[in-house]
C-alpha positions in Angstrom: 10.8 62.0 28.7 11.6 60.1 25.5 8.9 58.8 23.3 8.2 55.1 23.3 10.2 53.4 20.6 8.4 51.5 17.8 7.9 47.8 18.1 9.8 46.3 15.1 8.9 42.8 16.2 5.2 43.6 16.1 5.6 45.2 12.7 7.4 42.1 11.4 4.7 39.8 12.7 2.0 42.0 11.0 3.9 42.0 7.7 4.4 38.2 7.9 0.7 37.7 8.7 -0.4 39.8 5.8 1.9 38.0 3.4 0.7 34.6 4.6 -3.0 35.5 4.3 -2.4 37.0 0.8 -0.8 33.6 -0.2 -3.2 31.3 1.4 -6.6 32.7 0.3 -6.0 31.9 -3.4 -4.6 28.5 -2.5 -7.8 27.7 -0.5 -9.9 28.8 -3.5 -7.8 26.6 -5.8 -8.2 23.6 -3.5 -12.0 24.3 -3.4 -12.1 24.2 -7.2 -10.2 20.8 -7.2 -12.6 19.5 -4.6 -15.6 20.6 -6.7 -14.2 18.6 -9.6 -14.7 15.4 -7.6 -18.1 16.6 -6.4 -19.3 17.2 -10.0 -18.1 13.7 -11.0 -20.0 12.1 -8.1 -23.2 14.1 -8.6 -23.4 13.4 -12.3 -22.5 9.8 -12.0 -25.1 9.4 -9.3 -27.8 10.5 -11.7 -26.9 7.8 -14.2 -27.1 4.7 -11.9 -26.0 3.3 -8.6 -23.4 1.2 -10.5 -21.9 4.4 -12.1 -21.8 6.1 -8.7 -20.1 3.1 -7.1 -17.5 2.9 -9.9 -16.6 6.6 -9.5 -16.4 6.2 -5.7 -14.1 3.1 -6.1 -12.0 4.8 -8.7 -11.6 7.9 -6.5 -10.2 5.8 -3.7 -7.3 4.9 -6.0 -6.6 8.0 -8.1 -7.0 10.7 -5.5 -4.3 9.3 -3.2 -2.1 8.8 -6.3 -2.7 12.4 -7.2 -1.7 13.5 -3.7 1.5 11.5 -4.0 2.3 13.2 -7.2 1.4 16.6 -5.7 3.7 15.9 -2.7 6.7 14.9 -4.9 6.3 18.2 -6.9 6.0 20.4 -3.8 9.8 20.4 -3.7 9.8 22.6 -6.8 7.8 25.2 -4.9 10.2 25.1 -1.9 13.3 25.4 -4.1 11.8 28.3 -6.1 10.8 30.1 -2.9 14.3 29.8 -1.5 16.0 31.0 -4.7 13.6 33.9 -4.9 14.3 34.9 -1.3 18.0 34.7 -1.9 17.7 37.0 -4.9 18.5 34.3 -7.4 15.3 34.4 -9.4 17.2 33.9 -12.7 18.0 30.4 -11.7 14.4 29.3 -11.3 13.7 28.8 -15.0 16.3 26.0 -15.3 15.1 24.5 -12.0 11.4 24.4 -13.2 12.4 22.9 -16.6 14.0 20.0 -14.7 10.9 19.9 -12.4 8.7 19.6 -15.5 10.7 16.6 -16.7 10.3 15.0 -13.2 6.6 15.7 -13.2 6.2 14.1 -16.7 8.2 11.0 -15.6 6.3 10.6 -12.3 3.0 11.4 -13.9 3.6 8.6 -16.5 4.5 6.3 -13.7 1.2 7.1 -11.9 -0.6 6.5 -15.2 0.8 3.0 -15.4 0.1 2.3 -11.7 -3.6 3.2 -12.0 -3.9 0.7 -14.8 -2.7 -2.2 -12.6 -5.6 -2.1 -10.2 -7.4 -5.3 -11.4 -5.8 -7.6 -8.8 -6.5 -5.1 -6.0 -10.2 -4.9 -6.9 -10.2 -8.7 -6.7 -8.5 -8.6 -3.3 -11.1 -6.1 -2.1 -13.9 -8.5 -3.3 -15.5 -5.8 -5.4 -18.8 -6.8 -7.1 -17.6 -8.3 -10.5 -20.2 -6.1 -12.3 -18.3 -3.0 -11.1 -14.8 -4.1 -12.0 -14.8 -3.3 -15.8 -16.5 0.1 -15.3 -14.1 1.0 -12.5 -11.0 -0.1 -14.5 -12.2 1.9 -17.6 -12.8 5.0 -15.4 -9.3 4.7 -14.0 -7.9 4.2 -17.5 -9.6 7.3 -18.7 -8.5 9.5 -15.8 -5.0 8.2 -15.8 -4.4 9.7 -19.2 -4.4 13.1 -17.6 -1.6 12.4 -15.0 1.4 13.3 -17.3 -0.2 16.7 -17.8 -0.8 17.1 -14.0 2.9 16.3 -13.3 4.1 19.1 -15.7 1.4 21.5 -14.5 2.5 21.0 -10.8 6.0 21.9 -11.8 4.9 25.1 -13.5 2.6 25.9 -10.6 5.6 25.4 -8.3 7.2 28.4 -10.2 4.2 30.6 -9.7 3.5 29.6 -6.1 7.2 29.7 -5.2 7.4 33.3 -6.3 4.4 34.1 -4.0 2.0 34.4 -6.9 -0.8 32.0 -6.0 -3.6 33.6 -7.9 -2.8 32.0 -11.3 -3.3 28.5 -9.8 -6.7 29.7 -8.4 -7.8 31.1 -11.7 -6.8 28.1 -13.6 -8.5 25.8 -11.1 -11.8 27.6 -11.7 -11.2 27.5 -15.5 -10.8 23.7 -15.1 -14.1 23.5 -13.1 -15.8 25.6 -15.9 -14.6 23.1 -18.5 -15.4 20.0 -16.3 -19.1 20.7 -15.9 -20.1 20.9 -19.6 -17.6 18.1 -20.5 -19.1 15.8 -17.9 -22.6 16.7 -19.1 -21.7 15.9 -22.7 -19.7 12.7 -22.1 -21.6 11.2 -19.2 -25.1 11.6 -20.6 -24.3 11.4 -24.4 -25.0 14.9 -25.8 -24.0 16.7 -29.0 -23.7 13.4 -30.8 -21.3 11.8 -28.3 -22.2 8.3 -26.9 -23.4 8.2 -23.3 -20.3 6.9 -21.4 -21.6 7.0 -17.8 -18.9 6.8 -15.2 -16.2 6.4 -17.8 -17.3 9.8 -19.2 -16.4 11.3 -15.8 -12.9 10.0 -16.2 -12.5 11.3 -19.8 -13.8 14.7 -18.8 -11.4 14.9 -15.9 -8.5 13.9 -18.1 -9.5 16.6 -20.6 -9.6 19.2 -17.8 -6.1 18.2 -16.6 -4.6 18.8 -20.1 -6.6 22.0 -20.5 -5.3 23.4 -17.2 -1.7 22.6 -18.3 -2.3 24.5 -21.5 -3.8 27.5 -19.7 -0.9 27.7 -17.3 1.7 27.4 -20.1 0.0 30.2 -22.0 -0.2 32.4 -18.8 3.4 31.9 -17.9 4.5 32.5 -21.5 2.6 35.7 -21.9 2.9 37.3 -18.4 5.9 39.7 -18.2 6.2 38.9 -14.4 7.9 35.6 -15.2 10.3 36.7 -18.0 13.2 37.2 -15.6 12.9 33.6 -14.6 14.1 32.5 -18.1 11.7 29.5 -18.1 11.3 29.6 -21.9 14.7 30.8 -22.8 16.0 27.4 -23.8 15.3 23.7 -24.0 17.0 21.3 -21.5 17.1 17.5 -21.4 16.8 15.9 -18.0 20.0 16.2 -15.9 20.7 13.2 -13.7 22.1 15.2 -10.8 19.2 17.6 -10.6 16.7 14.9 -11.1 18.3 12.9 -8.4 18.2 15.8 -6.0 14.6 16.7 -6.8 13.3 13.1 -6.4 15.5 12.5 -3.3 13.7 15.5 -1.6 10.3 15.2 -3.2 9.7 11.5 -3.0 9.5 11.5 0.8 6.9 14.3 0.7 4.8 12.3 -1.7 5.1 9.2 0.4 4.1 11.1 3.6 0.9 12.4 2.0 0.2 8.9 0.5 0.7 7.3 3.9 -1.8 9.6 5.5 -4.5 9.2 2.8 -4.0 5.4 2.5 -4.4 5.1 6.3 -7.9 6.6 5.9 -8.6 4.1 3.1 -7.5 1.1 5.3 -9.7 2.4 8.2 -12.7 2.5 5.8 -12.0 -1.1 4.8 -11.6 -2.3 8.5 -14.8 -0.5 9.5 -16.6 -2.2 6.5 -17.1 -5.3 8.6 -19.2 -3.4 11.2 -22.3 -2.9 9.0 -23.8 -0.2 6.7 -24.9 2.1 9.6 -21.4 2.3 11.0 -19.8 2.8 7.5 -22.3 5.5 6.6 -21.7 7.4 9.9 -17.9 7.2 9.5 -18.1 8.4 5.9 -20.3 11.4 6.8 -17.9 12.5 9.5 -14.8 11.9 7.3 -16.3 13.7 4.3 -17.1 16.8 6.3 -13.7 16.8 8.1 -12.0 16.4 4.7 -13.7 19.5 3.5 -12.5 21.4 6.6 -9.0 20.0 6.0 -8.7 22.1 2.8 -7.9 25.2 5.0 -4.9 23.8 7.1 -3.6 21.9 4.0 -3.6 25.2 2.0 -2.0 27.0 4.9 0.7 24.3 5.0 1.5 25.1 1.3 1.6 28.8 2.1 3.9 28.2 5.1 6.3 26.2 2.8 6.5 29.2 0.4 7.1 31.8 3.2 9.6 29.6 5.1 11.5 28.9 1.9 11.5 32.6 0.9 12.5 33.9 4.4 15.2 31.2 4.7 16.7 32.3 1.4 16.5 36.0 2.4 17.3 36.2 6.1 18.0 32.8 7.6 16.4 30.5 10.2 15.1 33.3 12.4 13.0 34.8 9.7 11.9 31.3 8.6 10.8 30.5 12.1 8.8 33.7 12.3 6.8 32.5 9.3 6.3 29.1 11.0 5.1 30.6 14.2 2.6 33.0 12.5 1.4 30.1 10.3 1.0 27.9 13.4 -1.1 30.5 15.2 -3.3 30.8 12.1 -3.7 27.1 11.9 -4.6 26.8 15.6 -7.1 29.7 15.2 -8.8 27.9 12.3 -8.7 24.6 14.3 -10.5 26.3 17.2 -13.2 27.7 14.9 -13.7 24.3 13.1 -13.7 22.4 16.4 -16.3 24.8 17.8 -18.5 24.3 14.8 -18.3 20.6 14.8 -18.9 20.3 18.5 -21.9 22.7 18.7 -23.5 21.5 15.4 -22.7 17.8 15.9 -26.4 16.9 15.5 -27.1 19.3 12.6 -24.2 18.7 10.3 -25.0 15.0 9.5 -28.5 16.2 8.4 -26.7 17.5 5.2 -26.0 13.9 4.3 -28.7 11.7 5.6 -32.1 11.5 7.4 -31.5 8.0 8.8 -31.9 8.3 12.6 -29.3 5.6 13.4 -26.7 7.1 11.1 -27.5 10.6 12.6 -27.0 9.4 16.1 -23.7 7.7 15.5 -22.3 10.5 13.3 -23.2 13.0 16.0 -21.1 11.2 18.5 -18.2 10.9 16.1 -18.2 14.7 15.5 -17.2 15.3 19.1 -14.0 13.3 18.4 -13.6 15.0 15.1 -13.6 18.3 16.9 -10.6 17.2 19.0 -8.8 15.9 15.9 -8.6 19.5 14.4 -5.9 20.7 16.8 -3.3 18.0 16.3 -4.0 18.0 12.6 -3.4 21.8 12.4 -0.1 21.5 14.2 1.3 18.6 12.2 0.3 20.3 8.9 1.9 23.5 9.8 5.1 21.8 11.0 5.2 19.6 7.8 4.8 22.7 5.7 7.7 24.5 7.5 10.0 21.4 7.2 9.3 21.4 3.4 10.4 25.0 3.4 13.6 24.0 5.0 13.9 21.2 2.4 14.0 18.6 5.2 11.9 15.7 3.9 13.4 12.3 4.5 13.2 12.0 8.3 9.8 13.7 8.4 8.5 11.0 6.1 9.7 8.3 8.5 8.3 10.2 11.5 4.8 10.5 9.9 4.8 6.9 8.9 5.6 5.8 12.4 2.9 8.1 13.8 0.2 7.0 11.4 1.0 3.3 10.8 2.8 2.2 13.9 0.9 4.3 16.5 -2.4 5.7 15.1 -3.7 2.8 13.1 -2.8 0.0 15.6 -4.4 2.1 18.4 -7.5 2.5 16.4 -7.7 -1.2 15.6 -7.2 -2.2 19.2 -9.8 0.3 20.5 -12.2 -0.2 17.6 -12.3 -3.9 16.9 -10.9 -5.7 20.0 -11.7 -6.0 23.7 -8.1 -5.8 24.8 -8.6 -2.4 26.5 -12.3 -2.7 27.3 -15.3 -3.2 25.1 -14.7 -2.6 21.4 -15.7 1.0 20.6 -16.3 0.5 16.8 -15.7 3.7 14.7 -15.1 5.8 17.8 -12.0 3.7 18.5 -10.6 4.4 15.1 -11.2 8.2 15.5 -9.4 8.0 18.9 -6.6 6.3 17.0 -6.6 9.1 14.5 -6.3 11.6 17.3 -3.4 9.7 18.8 -1.6 9.3 15.5 -2.0 12.9 14.5 -0.9 14.1 17.9 2.2 11.9 17.6 2.9 13.3 14.2 2.5 16.9 15.6 5.0 16.1 18.4 7.5 14.4 16.2 7.5 17.0 13.5 7.5 19.9 16.0 10.7 18.5 17.6 12.3 17.9 14.2 11.5 21.5 13.2 13.2 22.8 16.3 16.3 20.7 15.5 16.5 21.7 11.9 16.0 25.4 12.5 19.1 25.4 14.8 21.4 24.0 12.2 24.3 26.4 11.5 23.8 26.2 7.8 20.5 27.9 8.1 21.4 30.7 10.5 22.5 33.3 8.0 20.2 32.6 5.1 20.9 30.7 1.9 22.1 33.8 0.0 25.3 34.1 2.1 
């Protein structure tokens, strides 16, 4: 009798699983550090006054979606670096990232200008006039850090694209370590500085953004791991052709992320007419699910790197292996998150409030939030894989259709009208979210199957 042959397919799956987990854990830690930056701002502003807390909360609703747009645009650098690395063309990555840094600087400056044009929007939202100047000054302060963030994201794209995600994690925690004392000094007026309240939060965050850029520059300059990339070998001015290619592929990613986050903002505004109890219950559920979203979002970034790397090295077959392994991981986490939300639906809201009416409504919403985890995991994994294939334009349109033409109208009809039975309030909007995310998962999954079968990808980008 002959011995049983080895299982190369199983070995490849295990190898891919290990590589994906090694990538995603530092990304999750980096996302946690970034989330804690917002938590520190909110906590310290809340100790100043209700006005300061409200101004920070209002400002966050503008600058965080803008930051996600910028992050999405710059994800294309990560994808292209990963593909070049997989194809054995690592020496080309330095020139690519130099062009990416110019793009990040240009888009970052555009975001800075955009954030300083919010006065009419605050008027349209009928914000308390007393909050308007504080909110605008907070946005002005924080916007000064956006050019730094744009360049930093390009440099991070080099490191992440080379499957080295730990530097971003370390620099994220360095930023957090700077943010806490900077907030303390500027918000409360210590060490001879004036007490700036909410505006101090913005100044501190801008300082952190520039400090993180400086740390990443020093790290990339000094680490021998990056010398073969040739990042610092020469100075390049922006090149129109490369800039056009990067913005053409990156802009749709940014818009897709912005469309998703802005949909949540619109839902919050629509729910605002239903009263304080409803708004509070919705925010409790949304805040907790947003924290949970850090894991699938980070996994999507890791899938982008692995798909891009495998595509450059071995073609669509290897890229789809990374996609399938990532999808299984995403669904596994979704099952765990859903189980926690469903079984602890009454306990989780106690973290946020003791109000019995808010607790009762939030508990009912967590059952819907549990279902939401699965479709969200699938659409994030598929979106990450499509970025790895550098397919961005049609996915942007598909996600906008899913969110804005399917999900949001469904939520509006179910939540605020009696067209399909009695109005369900916030539960209607959460059902709309499930419908929208499920549509996105279906659309992006079908698009991924189509793209992976294109002949240009079958042999890998190095051929």
